[in-house]
N, C-alpha and C positions, 0 to 999 in steps of 0.2 A: 498593037497589041505586049507584045513583049518590052517595048519600054514602059510600059505603061508598068507591066509588074517590077520589073525591074526599079522601077520608082518607088512601087509600094516597096518593097524589100528593102531599099536604101534608105528609106525614111524614117518612119517609128515604126512602132508594133503594131501588126495590124490589130485592129478594133476586137475587143474581146466582147465575148454573146454577153447581151443580159446578164442569163444567168447566172455564167461563168465568173462575171464579175462583182454580181450582192453576193454569191457563195466565197468569194475571195473577201470581202469585205467585212463578211459575217466572222469568219474563222477567229481575225486577228480579236475581235470583241469577246468571243467568248472565251478566247483564250485567258484574257485579261479576268473576267469575272472567274473563271474557274481557281486561278491563283489566288485572288482575294477571299474567295471563301474558306479555304484550305489554311489561309493564313488566319484566318480570325479565330476559327476552330482551333489550332495547334496554339494561339493565345492563349484561349479559354483554358484546353488541357495545361498550361505549364503553369495557370495560377492556381487551378484546381489543385492539381499536386502542391505549389508551395504553401497550401493551406492545411490541407492535410498532413503536410511535414509539422509545419506548426503546431497546428492540435495535437498532435502526436507529443510533439518535445513537451508542451504546456504540461502533459498529461502526465507526463515521466517527471517533470520537473517538481508534479505538483503531489507525484506519488512517493519522491522521495524525502520530500520537504515535510510531512505529514510527521509527529514523532510516533517511534513505535513504542508499545505498550506491551510488555510479556505480560505471561498468562499471570504471575504473581505479579502482579500489577493489577490487571485487570480483576482479580479477586479482592485487592486491597479496595482498588476502585469503587467494585462493588459493595463491600463492607462497609466503604466509608458512605456511600451512599445509603446504605441502611440506615448504619448509623446516625447520619444526618437526618434522618425519617424520624427514627426513633428519639431524639433531641427534642425534633419538632412537637412529634405526641408528647412528649414529657412536657416540654415549655406546655404544650396546649392543657393538659393535665394541674400541671402547677398553678395557669391559670385557673382555670374549672373552680381547683380548691382553693386558691384567696377569694374568690370569689363567693365560695360557698362557707367562707371564715365568717364574710362581712355580713353573712346572713344571719338574724339573730336568732336563738334557738327558741323550741319551742314555749308557750304558756305554760307551769302547771297549776296557776291558780292568781286573785286577785285580791287584793287587800279591800275588805269591805268598808261601807262607807264614806270611798272616794275610787273604785273604779280603777284601780293602776294596776299594770298586768305585771309578773313576775315570773321570769324567763327562769325555765331550767337551769343553774349554776354549770353548766359543764355541758358539751359538745356530744349528740347523741351516741358514739362511739364509747366515751365516756362514762355515762351517765348511766346506770342503775337501775331505782327508784324515787321515790318521793314517801317518806314515813310520816305523815301527820302526827302528834300528840299535844298534851297541854304545856303550856309553859308557865314557869315559877310564877309572871306576873302576870297575876289575874285580868288587869286592867291593857294588857297587850292585846291588838287588834286584829279580830279572825280572818283570816284566810279562806278565799270562797275556792274550792278545788274547780280546776277547768273541765275535768272530766270526774265519771263516777268512780270513786277511788274503793278498792277490793276492802269491806265492811272490816269490823275487825273479827277475827279470828285463830283460830291457834297459831302457829308456828308453821308447822308442817304444812299446812291446807295452803297458808299467802303464801309458802315457799313452792306451792306443785301451781299455782294459779298465775304467780312473775313468772316461773320457768315453763309454763307453756301459752303462756297467751305474751309475747313481745310487746303489744300494745297496750298493754298495762305497766302504769309508769307511777301508780299514786296507791298508797291503801292505807288503811286506819289502824294505830298503834292501841293495845290496853290501854286503860286508865293508869295514873301516875298518882291517882289523888291529892289534886295540887289546888283544885278547883278554881280551874279556868275553863275555856271554852277548850275540845279536841282540837283544834283546827286554828291554834291560837302559836303553834309552833311545829316547822319542820326541819326531819333530816334528811336532808337530800343526798344518798348514798351515791357514791361516784368509786370507779375505780381506783386503787393506792396510785398514789403522785396526780392525780389529774390537774388539770390546771382548771382553777376557779374563773367561772367570770361573774361579771355583775348581774344580779338577779334583774334591776331594775335600772331606768334611763333619770337620770341625775345626777347633784356633787354629793364629792365625799366630804362627810362635815367632822369625822373623826378615826384615824388609825393611831391603837396605841396596843399595849400587853398588860396582860393580865395572870394572875396567879390563878390557876384549874384545880379549886379544890385536891391541891397535894396532886398534882399530876403536870407540874412542870408548868413555866412561860407559854400562855397559847396571847393572841393575837385577836382584836375585835375590832370590825371595821364598821359603819354606822355611815350609811349614804339617805341623803333627804330627794327621795323621791319627788321628780315632777308630777305639781299637782298634789301633793300631799304634804304639805309644808308643816304641820302639824305634828307629824310623824317620822321617825326613824327607822329604816330598817338596817337590821343587826344582825352580824354572824360573825360566829365563831369557829373554833377549830382549823387554824390556819396558820401558813408558815410561807416563808419566802415573797412579802407582800409588795407589791409591785407598783405600789397608786401610793399617794399622800392628802392630806387634805387640802380641799379644793379642787380639785381634780375632777373634772366631768366625766361621769361612763355611760354608757348606750347597754341600756340590758340584754343579756345575751349575745353582748360581744366583744365589750370591754374586759380584759384576764386582768384582773387583781390580785390574785396570791396562789397557792398550792397548796393543795387539801393536807391538813396532817394528820399523823396516823397516831391514834391516841392510844400509846401502848399502857396496857395494864386494866384497860376501860373495859365492861362489860356492855355494852354499846344493847341498848336494849334493839334498838334497829336492827341490827344486824342476824340479830334472834328469825328475823323474817325474811332475811333474801337468800336468795338460791346460792349467791355465789361471793365470795368475801371483798369486803368492798370496807372504805373509809365514806366516813361524810360529813359536812359542812351546816352547821345549826343556822336556820334563819328564823327567824320573827320580829315583827314590830310593833315598836315599843312610841309611848309618848317621851317627846323630848326632855330629856333632863332625869331618864332613867337609870337606875344605879350601873355603874358598869358590871361589877360581881354577879348581878341578878338577871344577866341576858341568858342563861340557860334555860 
């Protein structure tokens, strides 16, 4: 017995119980997995910290890189923006005006026998009224008013009618004892200095000066209207003419001259008007009618 025990002691270790051997084998494995998990967590924490630092640095750099605007600059920027919007609005308004300018003015009459429209020879803002009367030329072509003109009346009554009815743009003047129809001439009253537009669409056939009954040099323009070649639309009491013979014009659109102020003349048309005005005389003559007999 003693020898056997001695042999055991002198030999290898006593066999470890099964339970202890398993525990011994599991402990090293458990310690290995613990160290690996903690290393992975530490790695993620390090990466997260680096990312946070990078993002913070980027935000700081971005903040310092942005241009700084003082309060005065900010106000200037706001003003500039408002000015830009104003310019855009002005350009829009200008575009709208340019478009409106290309639109023909309204029609105040038509040529008898031809049906050609006669447009107001000034824009609405400068147009006052049209006074129909007798022409010297007994053969002048009648004008058929587009609307119902105010009938022959006393001067003051017509003034009141024109003053209180903005839509009323035509009236009939008293007889001049000329033997012609009372619708063979029209005095188109406009504000002083107004730009005069062609009343018809067609071709200019004559631009010439003449002496107006001792009241100085006056311009006369003749236009052959489309659809009315046997006659000419004649206009006088003009200055600063901008067209020439052969030019094509559009009714109620094309500028042709400026209205002339007739100093020292007691114009019949002015007696009917509620406001001061000058006028251009319009009538329709046969081709070849004498120049100094236009009015």
